[in-house]
C-alpha positions, 0 to 999 in steps of 0.5 A: 499500499502506498505510503501518504502524508497528511501533512507536508508529505515531505518525509515521503519523497525525500528518500526518493529525491536522494536516491534519484540524485546518487543515480544522477551522479553516476557516470552512466547519467548521460544528458538525455538518458531515460530514467523511468515513469512516474507510474513505475517509480510510485510502483517500485518505490511504494509511494503515491503518484503525488509523492513521486511528482513532488520528488521529481519537480524538485530535481526538475527545477534544479535543472537535473531532470526533464519531463517528456509528456507521454514518455516519462522522466529523463536526464535533462541536457547539459546546461539545463540547470542554468535555465531552470534557474530562470524558469525554462522548461516548466509548463503552465496550461491554460483551460478555458470554455472557448476563446472568445473573451479569454483569448486576450487573457491567455496571451497576457499569461503567455508573455508573462510566462515567456518573460520567466522562461515558462511554456504555455499550452492553451486548452480550448474546450469549444463550448463542451462543458464536460471536455472542459471538466475532464481536462481540469480533472486530468491536469495532475497527470499532464506535463503541466506543473500549474494551471490558470482555469477560467470559471465555468460558474457551475456547481460541478465545476467547483466540485472538480476545483475542490478535487484538484485543491485536494491534489495540491495541485497549484492553480489560479482561478479566473472570474470567480470567487468561490464560496467556501473554497479559498483558492487564488483568484483574479478577477475584475471589479464586477461591482464597480462596473455595475455601479458605472452602468447604473450612473450612466443610465440614470444620467441618461434619464433611465428610471426603469432598468432591467437586469437579466443574467444567471445569479449563480455566478458571483460575479453576476451577483456583484454586478447586480449589487453594483446597479442596485446601489447606483439606483439606491444612491440616486434615490431610485427604486429597483423594481423586483419585477425586472430582474430576469433570472435565468436558470443554466444547466449547461453554461457553454450552451445555448442561452437564447431559451433562457434569455427569451423566457425571462426577457420577453414578459418584461418587454411586454409588460404595459410599463416596460423597462427603458433599458436592459442590463444583461449580465454578459455581453453573449446574453446581450447578444441573445437579448438583440434577437429577442428585442428584434423579434418583438419589433422593438428598436434598439436603442429608440424603444429600449437601451441595451448594456453588456459586460465583458468587452468580447471582441466576438460581439463587436459584429452586433448592430447597432454597436453594444454599450459594454464594460470591458474586463481587463482581459490581458491584465487578468492574465499577467496577473494570474501568471504571476501569482502561479509562477510564485505558487509553483516556486513553493510560496504558499502565500503568493494568491494572497495579495489583494490589489484594490484598483477601483477605477480608471484615472480620470486622465485616462478617459475622454470627455464627451460633450453633452449637447446643451453644455450642462454639467453634472457634479463638475464632470461633463456626461452624455445624455443624448447618445450622440457619441462614436462608438468606442469612446469612453464616457467619464461618470460622476465623482466616485463615492466620497470617502466616509460615504455610506457606499464606500463604508458598504464596499470596504466592508465587503472587502474585508468579508471577501477571502484574501486570496483575490487580486481585482482589476479595474474595468473600462466603460465602452460606449456604444450605439445600443445605449441611448436616452430614455424614451422622452428625455431630451438634454440633461436628464439628471435632476436635483433629485437624482444627485448623488450626495452624502445627505441623499444616501438611503437609509437602507444603504447606511444600515447596510453599511453598519452590518457585519461582514457575515450579515452583508453576505446573508443580505446579498443572498436574500436580495438575489433570491427574490 
């Protein structure tokens, strides 16, 4: 029976490391000579495959051994030790459901890996859910010594990640902060992205704003939180009847039937919303079909906003207004964390980079038709902008305000293994003023000041971290 360890396991694989070193010191251990397979070493030494892998990892890092996928372990080429000092020869796999949004993420990770001498493999499941899960489950048996995994936001996906964590396999999760499972995570500032969308829609005169998305995803709940808080801070009411919850069994399958099921009834109402915020660009593309099938026009009859900035949906007509996730920057951050984990730093993922907003210097002002201003910042309320322009928003909530306090409390409640990156607004022709609104739609009643913060927001900011989590769950389950 294979010996195992419930702690570090170092006493299990240390004798194998010493044995392999003695073998490598012999004159017969020529560069490129075959040593053995991990399977045979585990069987002959009577230890687990994981212990064998750790022993070999140590010698691979030293530049004395080399893995060859599907063939086994070999003596490293001459001079590999110096290369290993710079990370050469290590392999990292990026697992993603499709290459759409995440292609730039893979490129960013690959560039960061190349600078460290790391080889990058990309597994694209081409929207095959089970293939993606199998690829993740089999990672410990591949040549990849670590992985960057794009979330599928599904219960079965979380179960596979739990298995991977139990195997002590180093990985970084993209685009989700799992509840109840502490893993290194890189994600965009979804909350602030939702808040920005809410601000812009309010400035354009929208008061009845619908939200459509899969609320099982942590990122989607944060986007909804941001929208609701923007409405609340403007002393506006979010109508629960305009919350469209889609139930997705296959996260990489066809979403259109579900988008149609929840969107059509809202748009059939006599008091239908004037704008719909779809939780991501793919859902927004399906929303376009629903809206156009109903004979409505975008943006004249209904405004549409997405989230992600995925290149695959730039073909939409009219062009989609969306929030762009910093995909390439997320890939770079994920690779940096993963390399530290692979080097044995157990706290590598515990740095939190709080990047709340894009600096105002990076924003391109869009002139208002009548030249009016809101809170000292120009805003666009008439939709007369070119696609791709960035729209400056009102000032960020001042320090000490209820929303700032609530967000700080939420940050403390989250696991420390997050690196949060900023998002960028991308204007598009799908976002117009609310019907019947012309000029500056922002009224005195909707301007945001400390004194106008709602009692609900102030009370919520004072709640403990656990109570905030519970309140969030109750909000999205109505």
